[in-house]
C-alpha positions as CSV (number, residue, x, y, z in Angstrom):
1,M,163.6,-42.2,60.1
2,V,166.2,-43.5,57.9
3,C,169.5,-41.7,58.2
4,Q,171.6,-40.8,55.1
5,E,175.3,-41.5,54.7
6,P,177.2,-38.1,54.9
7,D,178.8,-38.6,51.5
8,S,176.0,-40.6,49.8
9,L,174.3,-39.4,46.5
10,V,171.3,-36.9,47.1
11,S,169.4,-36.3,43.8
12,V,168.3,-32.7,43.2
13,P,165.4,-31.6,40.8
14,N,167.5,-31.1,37.4
15,L,168.9,-27.6,38.0
16,A,170.2,-25.8,34.9
17,A,173.8,-24.4,35.3
18,F,177.1,-23.9,33.4
19,T,180.8,-24.5,33.5
20,H,183.7,-22.0,33.6
21,P,181.8,-19.1,35.3
22,K,185.2,-17.5,36.8
23,F,187.1,-17.7,33.4
24,F,184.2,-15.8,31.7
25,Y,182.9,-13.4,34.4
26,S,185.6,-12.9,36.8
27,N,187.8,-9.9,37.2
28,D,190.1,-11.7,39.5
29,C,191.9,-13.8,36.7
30,K,194.1,-11.1,35.3
31,C,196.3,-13.7,34.0
32,G,195.2,-14.6,30.4
33,M,193.0,-17.1,29.2
34,F,195.1,-20.2,29.8
35,N,195.5,-20.2,33.6
36,P,194.6,-23.8,34.3
37,N,192.8,-22.7,37.5
38,F,190.3,-20.9,35.4
39,F,190.4,-22.4,32.0
40,Q,190.4,-26.2,32.7
41,L,187.5,-27.9,34.5
42,E,188.3,-31.3,36.3
43,V,185.5,-33.8,35.6
44,Y,185.5,-37.0,37.5
45,N,183.7,-40.3,36.7
46,M,183.1,-41.0,40.4
47,P,183.5,-38.4,43.4
48,T,185.7,-41.2,44.9
49,D,188.2,-40.8,42.3
50,S,189.5,-37.5,44.0
51,T,190.1,-39.0,47.3
52,I,192.8,-41.3,46.1
53,P,196.1,-39.6,46.7
54,H,197.7,-37.8,43.7
55,Q,194.6,-38.9,41.6
56,P,194.3,-36.5,38.9
57,A,190.9,-35.7,37.4
58,N,189.6,-38.4,35.0
59,S,189.2,-35.6,32.5
60,Y,190.0,-31.9,31.8
61,I,187.6,-29.8,29.7
62,I,188.0,-26.5,28.4
63,P,185.4,-24.2,26.8
64,S,184.4,-25.2,23.0
65,S,184.0,-21.7,22.1
66,F,185.7,-18.5,23.8
67,E,182.2,-17.1,24.4
68,V,180.7,-19.2,27.3
69,G,181.1,-22.4,29.2
70,Y,179.1,-25.7,28.7
71,S,175.5,-25.8,29.7
72,V,175.1,-28.6,32.2
73,I,172.1,-30.0,34.3
74,I,172.9,-30.7,38.0
75,T,171.2,-33.8,38.8
76,G,172.7,-34.7,42.3
77,E,175.3,-34.0,45.0
78,Q,177.7,-36.0,46.8
79,G,180.2,-34.8,49.4
80,D,182.1,-31.9,47.7
81,F,180.8,-32.7,44.3
82,F,177.9,-32.1,41.9
83,R,176.6,-34.9,39.6
84,I,176.1,-33.3,36.2
85,K,174.8,-34.2,32.8
86,F,176.0,-32.0,29.8
87,N,173.2,-30.3,27.9
88,D,174.9,-29.2,24.7
89,E,174.6,-31.0,21.4
90,E,178.5,-31.1,21.2
91,H,179.5,-33.2,24.3
92,P,182.8,-32.2,25.7
93,L,184.1,-35.6,26.4
94,C,182.6,-38.2,23.9
95,Y,180.3,-38.7,21.2
96,Q,176.9,-40.1,21.7
97,C,177.1,-40.2,25.5
98,N,174.6,-37.4,26.3
99,D,173.2,-39.4,29.0
100,S,176.4,-40.1,30.9
101,S,176.6,-38.5,34.4
102,Y,180.0,-37.0,35.5
103,Y,181.1,-35.2,38.9
104,V,182.6,-31.9,39.3
105,K,183.8,-30.1,42.4
106,K,181.3,-27.7,43.9
107,G,182.2,-24.0,43.2
108,T,183.0,-24.8,39.5
109,L,179.6,-24.1,38.1
110,G,177.6,-20.8,37.8
111,T,174.2,-19.4,37.3
112,W,172.9,-16.0,36.2
113,I,170.8,-14.0,38.6
114,Y,167.4,-13.2,37.0
115,N,164.2,-12.0,38.5
116,Y,161.2,-14.4,37.8
117,N,159.6,-13.7,41.0
118,D,156.6,-11.5,40.5
119,S,156.7,-10.3,44.3
120,I,159.9,-8.5,43.8
121,D,160.0,-5.2,41.5
122,D,162.1,-6.0,38.5
123,Y,164.5,-3.0,39.4
124,D,164.9,-4.1,43.2
125,L,167.9,-5.8,44.4
126,V,167.7,-9.6,44.5
127,P,167.9,-11.1,47.9
128,L,169.9,-14.0,49.2
129,Y,168.7,-15.8,52.2
130,E,170.2,-17.3,55.5
131,N,168.5,-20.5,54.7
132,P,166.7,-22.2,51.6
133,C,163.4,-20.9,52.2
134,L,161.4,-17.6,51.6
135,D,160.6,-17.1,55.2
136,S,164.4,-17.2,56.2
137,K,166.1,-13.8,56.9
138,I,167.6,-12.1,53.9
139,I,171.1,-11.8,54.8
140,T,172.4,-9.7,51.7
141,K,171.0,-8.3,48.4
142,V,172.9,-8.2,44.9
143,K,172.3,-6.5,41.6
144,K,170.8,-8.6,38.9
145,E,172.3,-6.7,36.0
146,N,175.1,-9.0,34.7
147,S,175.2,-10.9,37.7
148,V,176.9,-14.3,37.6
149,V,177.3,-16.2,40.7
150,I,179.2,-19.4,41.7
151,I,177.2,-22.5,43.1
152,L,178.6,-23.7,46.3
153,D,175.7,-26.0,47.5
154,I,172.2,-27.0,46.7
155,K,169.2,-27.9,48.7
156,E,166.4,-29.1,46.6
157,S,165.8,-26.3,44.1
158,W,167.7,-23.5,46.2
159,M,171.2,-22.9,45.3
160,F,173.7,-21.4,48.0
161,V,175.8,-19.1,46.0
162,E,178.8,-16.4,46.1
163,T,179.1,-13.5,43.9
164,I,182.0,-13.2,41.5
165,A,183.5,-9.8,42.7
166,K,186.7,-8.3,44.0
167,G,186.9,-7.9,47.8
168,N,183.4,-8.1,49.4
169,K,182.0,-11.2,48.1
170,K,178.4,-11.9,49.2
171,R,177.0,-15.4,49.9
172,G,173.5,-16.7,50.6
173,W,170.7,-18.9,49.3
174,L,169.2,-17.8,45.9
175,D,165.6,-18.3,45.4
176,P,165.0,-20.9,42.6
177,K,162.8,-18.0,40.8
178,M,166.0,-16.0,40.4
179,Q,168.1,-18.6,38.7
180,C,169.0,-18.6,35.1
181,G,171.1,-21.4,34.1
182,N,171.6,-20.6,30.4
183,P,175.3,-19.9,29.9
184,Y,174.3,-17.2,27.6
185,G,172.0,-15.2,30.1
186,I,168.5,-14.1,29.6
187,D,169.4,-12.5,26.4
188,A,169.4,-15.8,24.8
189,G,165.7,-16.2,25.4
190,I,165.3,-19.1,27.9
191,C,167.1,-19.5,31.2
192,D,166.5,-23.0,31.9
């Protein structure tokens, strides 16, 4: 068995997500649109860029519209970072570089909760699991209506998420059949 370095890059199966979930869907901000903690997203060329003392992000991006964040594909994770590619026609950092990979800190991307699982009734609460498998213990359930969650970690196609809510935030592993990475949500038609 080959051991993997703790901070080496782990590829994931191209998971759809979006940027700026706290800016658009959090009630915690209460600070106006231009609080840099919510409005600016730090983007790195390499995850090691952030380990240099006092090293700022390589770039900061803000939403191109004041409706939603950017659509991204998560292609890997490394330490405290997700490796992403921008999925939008309008690239936020440069023109003609849509195949470029970048890194963002975990906890800065989001997904909608949506029920694609036929074994769960459409009106039931969506389960969050203790471990990334359907045989795992359900540790909490969340409403799916207008539910955007923050992605904290990934294991294969499963996302470890946290609800955006005041007070009692819920955490757990979200079934891949319950993820909608389209920043506009299911109302836009396609969720991947």
